[in-house]
C-alpha positions in Angstrom: -13.9 9.2 -19.4 -13.8 5.3 -19.8 -12.4 3.2 -17.0 -9.9 1.8 -19.5 -8.5 5.4 -19.8 -8.3 5.7 -16.1 -6.5 2.5 -15.8 -3.8 3.8 -18.3 -3.6 7.3 -16.9 -3.0 5.9 -13.4 -1.0 3.0 -14.5 -3.4 1.0 -12.4 -4.0 -2.8 -11.9 -7.4 -4.1 -12.3 -8.5 -6.0 -9.1 -12.1 -6.6 -10.1 -14.3 -5.7 -13.1 -11.9 -6.3 -16.0 -14.8 -6.8 -18.3 -16.3 -3.4 -17.3 -13.3 -1.3 -18.5 -15.5 0.3 -21.2 -17.8 1.8 -18.5 -17.9 5.6 -18.6 -17.5 7.8 -15.6 -18.3 11.5 -15.6 -16.6 12.7 -12.4 -14.2 11.6 -9.7 -13.5 12.4 -6.1 -11.0 11.4 -3.5 -11.8 10.7 0.2 -10.9 8.4 3.0 -13.9 9.6 5.1 -17.0 7.8 3.7 -19.4 10.3 5.1 -17.7 12.9 2.7 -18.4 10.6 -0.2 -22.0 10.1 0.8 -22.5 14.0 1.1 -21.1 14.8 -2.4 -21.3 11.8 -4.7 -22.4 11.8 -8.2 -24.1 8.6 -9.5 -21.5 6.6 -11.5 -18.4 8.7 -10.4 -15.1 7.1 -9.5 -13.9 7.1 -6.0 -10.2 7.4 -5.2 -9.4 6.3 -1.7 -6.6 4.8 0.5 -9.2 3.0 2.7 -9.0 -0.7 1.9 -11.7 -2.0 4.3 -15.2 -3.1 3.0 -16.5 0.3 4.0 -15.8 2.0 0.7 -17.6 -0.9 -1.1 -20.7 -0.5 1.1 -20.6 3.4 0.5 -20.1 2.9 -3.2 -23.0 0.6 -3.3 -25.3 3.0 -1.3 -24.2 6.0 -3.3 -24.1 4.5 -6.7 -20.3 4.9 -7.3 -19.2 3.4 -10.5 -15.8 2.4 -9.5 -13.1 2.6 -6.7 -9.4 3.2 -7.2 -7.2 2.5 -4.3 -4.2 4.8 -4.1 -0.6 4.5 -2.8 -0.4 0.9 -3.9 -3.0 -0.3 -1.5 -5.0 -3.3 -2.1 -8.1 -4.8 -0.2 -8.1 -8.2 1.1 -9.4 -11.2 -1.0 -12.8 -11.2 0.8 -13.3 -7.5 -0.2 -12.2 -8.1 -3.7 -14.7 -11.1 -3.9 -17.5 -8.9 -2.6 -16.8 -6.3 -5.4 -16.9 -8.9 -8.0 -20.2 -10.1 -6.7 -21.6 -6.6 -6.7 -19.9 -5.9 -10.2 -18.1 -3.0 -8.8 -14.8 -2.4 -10.6 -11.7 -2.0 -8.3 -8.4 -0.6 -9.4 -5.1 -0.1 -7.6 -2.4 2.6 -8.4 0.9 3.4 -6.9 0.1 7.1 -7.2 -0.9 9.1 -4.1 -4.4 10.4 -3.7 -3.2 13.9 -4.7 -1.1 12.8 -7.6 -3.8 10.4 -9.0 -6.5 13.2 -8.8 -4.2 15.6 -10.6 -3.5 13.1 -13.4 -7.2 12.5 -13.9 -7.9 16.2 -13.8 -5.3 17.2 -16.4 -6.6 14.4 -18.6 -10.2 16.0 -18.5 -11.9 14.2 -15.6 -13.5 16.7 -13.3 -14.6 16.6 -9.7 -18.1 17.2 -8.6 -18.4 20.8 -7.3 -15.1 21.1 -5.5 -16.5 19.9 -2.2 -15.4 16.3 -2.5 
């Protein structure tokens, strides 16, 4: 699924990576505990999280996550957004909860990894 499709499905705002919306992701997962992400990540997947610190960016960089979607209307600070832009990591923000956002992506064909994330 392309990031542009995720943006539409989640009615999301692009915070960073507008030029990368044609990027394709094959899986998604939601977590606020970054060690869970590291334990079950798929290269190039999308991470849904409510954690707006720099920690999800660091985790994404280490694990090879392709994009981050912040849920519940949360937004990281300007410094974190600037870092994502430097790292070419797309960031989106949606008003949907983690549960609803995950469900909307699932019913539109984007699957999780193996059920553990």
